[in-house]
LUMSE-674536 format. One record per residue (C-alpha): residue in one letter; x negated, y, z negated; residue number from 1; chain. Coordinates in steps of 0.25 Angstrom, whole numbers, plus 5000, padded with zeros to 4 digits. Layout:
N
resn, xx, yy, zz, resi, chain
A, X, Y, Z, NUM, A;
...
END
This chain:
328
resn, xx, yy, zz, resi, chain
X, 5052, 5795, 5000, 1, A;
X, 5044, 5791, 4987, 2, A;
X, 5055, 5791, 4974, 3, A;
X, 5048, 5794, 4961, 4, A;
X, 5046, 5783, 4952, 5, A;
X, 5053, 5780, 4936, 6, A;
X, 5039, 5778, 4930, 7, A;
X, 5038, 5790, 4921, 8, A;
X, 5026, 5786, 4913, 9, A;
X, 5014, 5776, 4914, 10, A;
X, 5012, 5763, 4912, 11, A;
X, 5009, 5766, 4898, 12, A;
X, 5019, 5777, 4894, 13, A;
X, 5009, 5786, 4894, 14, A;
X, 5002, 5788, 4906, 15, A;
X, 5006, 5796, 4917, 16, A;
X, 5017, 5793, 4927, 17, A;
X, 5016, 5785, 4940, 18, A;
X, 5024, 5798, 4946, 19, A;
X, 5035, 5802, 4955, 20, A;
X, 5026, 5800, 4967, 21, A;
X, 5027, 5785, 4966, 22, A;
X, 5042, 5777, 4967, 23, A;
X, 5038, 5763, 4959, 24, A;
X, 5047, 5751, 4959, 25, A;
X, 5043, 5747, 4943, 26, A;
X, 5045, 5755, 4933, 27, A;
X, 5033, 5752, 4923, 28, A;
X, 5036, 5751, 4907, 29, A;
X, 5024, 5754, 4897, 30, A;
X, 5015, 5745, 4892, 31, A;
X, 5001, 5749, 4885, 32, A;
X, 4993, 5758, 4893, 33, A;
X, 4980, 5749, 4891, 34, A;
X, 4987, 5736, 4897, 35, A;
X, 4992, 5743, 4911, 36, A;
X, 4992, 5753, 4920, 37, A;
X, 4999, 5757, 4933, 38, A;
X, 4993, 5756, 4948, 39, A;
X, 4998, 5757, 4961, 40, A;
X, 4995, 5747, 4970, 41, A;
X, 4999, 5738, 4981, 42, A;
X, 4998, 5726, 4989, 43, A;
X, 4986, 5735, 4996, 44, A;
X, 4979, 5739, 4984, 45, A;
X, 4981, 5725, 4977, 46, A;
X, 4975, 5718, 4989, 47, A;
X, 4964, 5728, 4989, 48, A;
X, 4962, 5726, 4973, 49, A;
X, 4959, 5711, 4978, 50, A;
X, 4947, 5713, 4987, 51, A;
X, 4932, 5714, 4984, 52, A;
X, 4919, 5715, 4991, 53, A;
X, 4909, 5706, 4991, 54, A;
X, 4894, 5704, 4996, 55, A;
X, 4898, 5695, 5007, 56, A;
X, 4906, 5707, 5014, 57, A;
X, 4899, 5714, 5024, 58, A;
X, 4901, 5727, 5031, 59, A;
X, 4904, 5728, 5046, 60, A;
X, 4896, 5739, 5054, 61, A;
X, 4904, 5752, 5049, 62, A;
X, 4899, 5745, 5035, 63, A;
X, 4914, 5742, 5033, 64, A;
X, 4919, 5730, 5024, 65, A;
X, 4932, 5725, 5026, 66, A;
X, 4940, 5718, 5016, 67, A;
X, 4955, 5711, 5017, 68, A;
X, 4963, 5705, 5011, 69, A;
X, 4977, 5702, 5015, 70, A;
X, 4983, 5714, 5022, 71, A;
X, 4973, 5723, 5015, 72, A;
X, 4961, 5728, 5021, 73, A;
X, 4947, 5737, 5014, 74, A;
X, 4938, 5741, 5023, 75, A;
X, 4925, 5747, 5012, 76, A;
X, 4917, 5757, 5023, 77, A;
X, 4903, 5760, 5021, 78, A;
X, 4902, 5748, 5013, 79, A;
X, 4887, 5748, 5013, 80, A;
X, 4886, 5760, 5006, 81, A;
X, 4894, 5756, 4994, 82, A;
X, 4889, 5751, 4981, 83, A;
X, 4901, 5743, 4978, 84, A;
X, 4912, 5736, 4985, 85, A;
X, 4925, 5731, 4982, 86, A;
X, 4927, 5725, 4969, 87, A;
X, 4934, 5724, 4956, 88, A;
X, 4931, 5735, 4951, 89, A;
X, 4932, 5743, 4962, 90, A;
X, 4948, 5739, 4962, 91, A;
X, 4948, 5743, 4947, 92, A;
X, 4943, 5758, 4950, 93, A;
X, 4954, 5759, 4961, 94, A;
X, 4965, 5754, 4951, 95, A;
X, 4960, 5765, 4940, 96, A;
X, 4963, 5775, 4951, 97, A;
X, 4978, 5770, 4955, 98, A;
X, 4980, 5768, 4942, 99, A;
X, 4977, 5783, 4939, 100, A;
X, 4984, 5786, 4952, 101, A;
X, 4997, 5779, 4947, 102, A;
X, 4998, 5783, 4934, 103, A;
X, 4996, 5798, 4936, 104, A;
X, 5007, 5799, 4948, 105, A;
X, 4997, 5799, 4959, 106, A;
X, 5000, 5814, 4960, 107, A;
X, 4988, 5816, 4969, 108, A;
X, 4978, 5806, 4976, 109, A;
X, 4965, 5809, 4966, 110, A;
X, 4965, 5801, 4955, 111, A;
X, 4954, 5803, 4943, 112, A;
X, 4951, 5795, 4934, 113, A;
X, 4938, 5798, 4922, 114, A;
X, 4927, 5787, 4924, 115, A;
X, 4929, 5787, 4907, 116, A;
X, 4943, 5781, 4908, 117, A;
X, 4939, 5772, 4921, 118, A;
X, 4929, 5767, 4911, 119, A;
X, 4939, 5764, 4899, 120, A;
X, 4950, 5757, 4909, 121, A;
X, 4938, 5747, 4912, 122, A;
X, 4931, 5746, 4900, 123, A;
X, 4919, 5751, 4904, 124, A;
X, 4909, 5761, 4896, 125, A;
X, 4896, 5763, 4906, 126, A;
X, 4900, 5776, 4912, 127, A;
X, 4888, 5775, 4921, 128, A;
X, 4890, 5762, 4927, 129, A;
X, 4905, 5765, 4928, 130, A;
X, 4903, 5777, 4937, 131, A;
X, 4893, 5770, 4945, 132, A;
X, 4904, 5759, 4947, 133, A;
X, 4914, 5768, 4951, 134, A;
X, 4908, 5776, 4960, 135, A;
X, 4903, 5763, 4969, 136, A;
X, 4918, 5760, 4968, 137, A;
X, 4924, 5772, 4971, 138, A;
X, 4915, 5772, 4984, 139, A;
X, 4919, 5760, 4989, 140, A;
X, 4934, 5764, 4987, 141, A;
X, 4931, 5777, 4996, 142, A;
X, 4926, 5767, 5007, 143, A;
X, 4938, 5759, 5006, 144, A;
X, 4950, 5760, 5017, 145, A;
X, 4962, 5750, 5016, 146, A;
X, 4971, 5745, 5027, 147, A;
X, 4984, 5736, 5022, 148, A;
X, 4995, 5730, 5031, 149, A;
X, 5009, 5729, 5024, 150, A;
X, 5015, 5716, 5023, 151, A;
X, 5028, 5723, 5018, 152, A;
X, 5037, 5734, 5021, 153, A;
X, 5034, 5738, 5005, 154, A;
X, 5019, 5740, 5010, 155, A;
X, 5012, 5751, 5019, 156, A;
X, 5002, 5745, 5028, 157, A;
X, 4989, 5756, 5030, 158, A;
X, 4976, 5756, 5038, 159, A;
X, 4960, 5761, 5033, 160, A;
X, 4966, 5770, 5021, 161, A;
X, 4956, 5775, 5011, 162, A;
X, 4959, 5771, 4996, 163, A;
X, 4952, 5786, 4994, 164, A;
X, 4947, 5799, 4999, 165, A;
X, 4937, 5801, 4989, 166, A;
X, 4932, 5795, 4975, 167, A;
X, 4921, 5799, 4967, 168, A;
X, 4917, 5802, 4951, 169, A;
X, 4919, 5817, 4946, 170, A;
X, 4916, 5821, 4932, 171, A;
X, 4918, 5807, 4928, 172, A;
X, 4932, 5806, 4935, 173, A;
X, 4935, 5797, 4947, 174, A;
X, 4940, 5805, 4956, 175, A;
X, 4948, 5797, 4967, 176, A;
X, 4956, 5802, 4979, 177, A;
X, 4966, 5791, 4985, 178, A;
X, 4966, 5794, 5001, 179, A;
X, 4980, 5799, 5007, 180, A;
X, 4983, 5787, 5015, 181, A;
X, 4981, 5777, 5001, 182, A;
X, 4989, 5788, 4991, 183, A;
X, 5000, 5788, 5000, 184, A;
X, 5001, 5774, 4999, 185, A;
X, 4997, 5772, 4984, 186, A;
X, 5012, 5780, 4980, 187, A;
X, 5019, 5771, 4985, 188, A;
X, 5013, 5760, 4978, 189, A;
X, 5019, 5751, 4967, 190, A;
X, 5014, 5752, 4951, 191, A;
X, 5008, 5740, 4946, 192, A;
X, 5004, 5737, 4930, 193, A;
X, 4990, 5739, 4931, 194, A;
X, 4984, 5729, 4919, 195, A;
X, 4972, 5738, 4914, 196, A;
X, 4964, 5726, 4911, 197, A;
X, 4960, 5726, 4926, 198, A;
X, 4950, 5738, 4923, 199, A;
X, 4943, 5729, 4912, 200, A;
X, 4940, 5717, 4916, 201, A;
X, 4927, 5712, 4918, 202, A;
X, 4924, 5710, 4932, 203, A;
X, 4910, 5702, 4931, 204, A;
X, 4916, 5693, 4920, 205, A;
X, 4930, 5691, 4926, 206, A;
X, 4931, 5695, 4940, 207, A;
X, 4943, 5690, 4945, 208, A;
X, 4951, 5695, 4933, 209, A;
X, 4953, 5709, 4940, 210, A;
X, 4958, 5702, 4953, 211, A;
X, 4968, 5692, 4944, 212, A;
X, 4974, 5703, 4936, 213, A;
X, 4978, 5713, 4948, 214, A;
X, 4984, 5702, 4955, 215, A;
X, 4992, 5698, 4943, 216, A;
X, 4996, 5711, 4940, 217, A;
X, 5000, 5713, 4954, 218, A;
X, 5008, 5702, 4955, 219, A;
X, 5015, 5703, 4942, 220, A;
X, 5019, 5717, 4948, 221, A;
X, 5025, 5713, 4959, 222, A;
X, 5032, 5701, 4954, 223, A;
X, 5036, 5708, 4941, 224, A;
X, 5051, 5704, 4941, 225, A;
X, 5049, 5690, 4948, 226, A;
X, 5047, 5676, 4941, 227, A;
X, 5033, 5676, 4946, 228, A;
X, 5027, 5690, 4940, 229, A;
X, 5017, 5682, 4931, 230, A;
X, 5014, 5669, 4939, 231, A;
X, 5004, 5669, 4950, 232, A;
X, 4997, 5660, 4958, 233, A;
X, 4982, 5656, 4957, 234, A;
X, 4980, 5657, 4971, 235, A;
X, 4985, 5671, 4972, 236, A;
X, 4975, 5676, 4960, 237, A;
X, 4963, 5667, 4967, 238, A;
X, 4967, 5675, 4981, 239, A;
X, 4966, 5690, 4973, 240, A;
X, 4952, 5689, 4967, 241, A;
X, 4940, 5688, 4975, 242, A;
X, 4931, 5685, 4964, 243, A;
X, 4934, 5670, 4965, 244, A;
X, 4927, 5661, 4976, 245, A;
X, 4937, 5655, 4986, 246, A;
X, 4941, 5641, 4986, 247, A;
X, 4935, 5635, 4997, 248, A;
X, 4921, 5643, 4995, 249, A;
X, 4920, 5635, 4981, 250, A;
X, 4921, 5621, 4987, 251, A;
X, 4911, 5626, 4998, 252, A;
X, 4902, 5628, 4987, 253, A;
X, 4900, 5623, 4973, 254, A;
X, 4914, 5617, 4973, 255, A;
X, 4915, 5623, 4959, 256, A;
X, 4930, 5629, 4960, 257, A;
X, 4932, 5627, 4944, 258, A;
X, 4922, 5636, 4940, 259, A;
X, 4922, 5646, 4952, 260, A;
X, 4936, 5648, 4954, 261, A;
X, 4945, 5643, 4943, 262, A;
X, 4937, 5646, 4931, 263, A;
X, 4936, 5660, 4935, 264, A;
X, 4950, 5662, 4940, 265, A;
X, 4954, 5656, 4924, 266, A;
X, 4944, 5665, 4917, 267, A;
X, 4947, 5678, 4923, 268, A;
X, 4962, 5677, 4922, 269, A;
X, 4961, 5674, 4908, 270, A;
X, 4952, 5686, 4906, 271, A;
X, 4966, 5694, 4908, 272, A;
X, 4971, 5688, 4896, 273, A;
X, 4973, 5700, 4889, 274, A;
X, 4983, 5703, 4902, 275, A;
X, 4989, 5689, 4902, 276, A;
X, 4989, 5675, 4899, 277, A;
X, 4989, 5665, 4912, 278, A;
X, 4990, 5650, 4915, 279, A;
X, 4991, 5643, 4926, 280, A;
X, 5005, 5637, 4931, 281, A;
X, 5015, 5633, 4943, 282, A;
X, 5022, 5642, 4952, 283, A;
X, 5034, 5639, 4944, 284, A;
X, 5026, 5643, 4932, 285, A;
X, 5025, 5630, 4926, 286, A;
X, 5012, 5626, 4918, 287, A;
X, 5001, 5616, 4924, 288, A;
X, 5002, 5603, 4918, 289, A;
X, 4994, 5594, 4912, 290, A;
X, 4990, 5586, 4924, 291, A;
X, 4988, 5599, 4931, 292, A;
X, 4978, 5604, 4922, 293, A;
X, 4971, 5592, 4920, 294, A;
X, 4970, 5591, 4936, 295, A;
X, 4966, 5605, 4939, 296, A;
X, 4958, 5607, 4952, 297, A;
X, 4957, 5622, 4960, 298, A;
X, 4970, 5616, 4969, 299, A;
X, 4979, 5616, 4956, 300, A;
X, 4973, 5629, 4952, 301, A;
X, 4976, 5636, 4966, 302, A;
X, 4990, 5631, 4966, 303, A;
X, 4994, 5635, 4951, 304, A;
X, 5000, 5650, 4946, 305, A;
X, 4995, 5660, 4936, 306, A;
X, 5006, 5661, 4926, 307, A;
X, 5002, 5676, 4918, 308, A;
X, 5008, 5681, 4905, 309, A;
X, 5005, 5696, 4902, 310, A;
X, 5002, 5700, 4889, 311, A;
X, 5009, 5714, 4894, 312, A;
X, 5016, 5719, 4907, 313, A;
X, 5024, 5731, 4909, 314, A;
X, 5037, 5730, 4910, 315, A;
X, 5042, 5733, 4924, 316, A;
X, 5055, 5737, 4928, 317, A;
X, 5063, 5738, 4942, 318, A;
X, 5067, 5750, 4948, 319, A;
X, 5080, 5751, 4957, 320, A;
X, 5074, 5759, 4969, 321, A;
X, 5064, 5752, 4979, 322, A;
X, 5050, 5758, 4981, 323, A;
X, 5048, 5765, 4996, 324, A;
X, 5040, 5755, 5004, 325, A;
X, 5027, 5759, 5008, 326, A;
X, 5019, 5753, 4996, 327, A;
X, 5007, 5746, 5001, 328, A;
END
C-alpha cells in the first residue's frame, strides 16, 4: 500500500504539491524558490549522476557501451549513432525532468518542460544551441538501460530497464515519457532538496562542481539528523567526479598532483561559494594545524575531510511513520 505524504506544498511554499501518490519520510519546509527545488532520487539515480562516457569508451560488437559504478550498470545502445555521450549536461537534463515530475505529483508518467523554462533554469539564451543540445541528450537517454543490484532491504534490484519510452521536443516543449518500469520505481524514491545552483554551473570552467554539489547535497540529506551531515571526506568527493585524473595515472606521467588534482579540486569547490563555504578538517571536525598546512601534500590532502557551512538549507522534519521498502 502506498501511503500519502504530509507535504502539502512545494519546497518554496508556492509550487505544486508532491502528491498523494508519494510517501516521504521527511517533511520539507519552504525556502527561497531560486535556491532549492525538490527531486525524487535513489541510490541508483545518484550513482548514475556520477557516470560519464569518455573518448576511450569503445562499443562492443552490438554497438553498446557498458558503464559500471558499484552496483549500477548502464548500457548505452546504438552508441555510434549518438552525437552526445553521457555527461554532466545529460544529468542536468534528467534532473530537470525529475524535478518537474516530483513537484507536479507524478500523476502521469509523461512530463513536459518548455525549452524557455529550461534555458532560464540553466542561465542560457541561445535557443538554437539549446535545442540542438537537448535533442542530442534526449537521444542518449532514450538509448540507456539500467541494471541495479540492491545492497539493502530498503532498495529494489532491477535489470535492463529503460529510463524512458519516448522523448522529443514538440512545439518548443520537452515531452518526456518515463518507462512504466522506471516510473513504478520512481514513485517510491525519497525526496531530496535540490540546489538550483546545479543548473547554472559553467561545465567547461568548473567541470567538477556539478558532481561535488550533487554528492554533498546527497550526503547532507542522508545524514541531516547526524553530526556528520556537513562533513564529507576528500576521498568521497574524488570518487564522485569522473573529471579528475587518478593519482596513480598522474604519478605515472608528469607527477603534477597539485596542478592536476588538488588545485582543480579546490577551485571547483570554491565555485560553489554562493551555496556554501568550505574548509579542510579532520574526521572529528577539528581544523588543520599549522604544521599540517606547511607540510600539505597529496597524502595529507587525501586523508582529510571537507567541512561545509551552507548559506541556506531547507529545514527537514522527521516523520513518525516509516517509508515502505522498495525505493532504489
